[in-house]
N, C-alpha and C positions, 0 to 999 in steps of 0.2 A: 503494499501500499504506500509507505514512504516513497520508495522509490518512483512510483506512478506518479504521484504528487509531485515529484521534482520534476520528472521528464515532462508534464506537462505543463507544469511553470515555465520550463525552458523552452517548450514548443511554442507557447501563447507569445513568448518574447524574445523569438530566435533573432541573433544580432546584436542584441542589446546585452550590455552588461550589466549584470544584476549584480550590486552590493550582497557579501554574506549575510548581512543581517536582516535586508528584505527577504531573502531565501530562506533564512532559520524561520523568522516571523510567519511566512506564507505557508511552509512544509510543516513546521512544529509549534506553531503560535508562541514561540518566545525567541528571543535572541540567547544564544549560548555564551555568548561572550568569545573573545578573542584566543583564548587559551583552548577552546572546546574544536576538538578532530573532527565531529559528529557528521559534518555535512562533507568535510573531504572523505571520510570513509564512503558515504551514500555516493559520492559523485564517483569515486572509485568503481562502485559496484554497477551502476549504468554505465562507465566506460568499457567494464569488461565485456558487460552485455552487448552492447550498440559497436563497438569498436572490434571485436572479435574476427578471426580471420584475416588479420591484415589490413582492414578498413582503416580509412582514414581517421584522424582524431576529429571528435565531433564535440565534445564538450571541453572548451579551453578554460584554462585558469588567467585569471587576470591579475596577475601578484598584485597584493595590497588592496586588492578591491573586492575581487568575486569570481563570477563565470559568466561564461557565454557560450550559447549552442549556434554554432555556423560554422562554416568553411575559415581556413586558417587566415 
């Protein structure tokens, strides 16, 4: 369920950089703070499923900001 909510949020905002805080609020209903790796873990789960078999990276990390879905 969490992965599906995260993917839906990224799809609805494809090409836009979504701040970590916004994603955490939308997916979990709260911001876990900068020391939590919960979001990174779930992004990793999505990447393994979406990018298996040598597919190009779809979920991009924007360091210090958040994540973006789209081409490089």
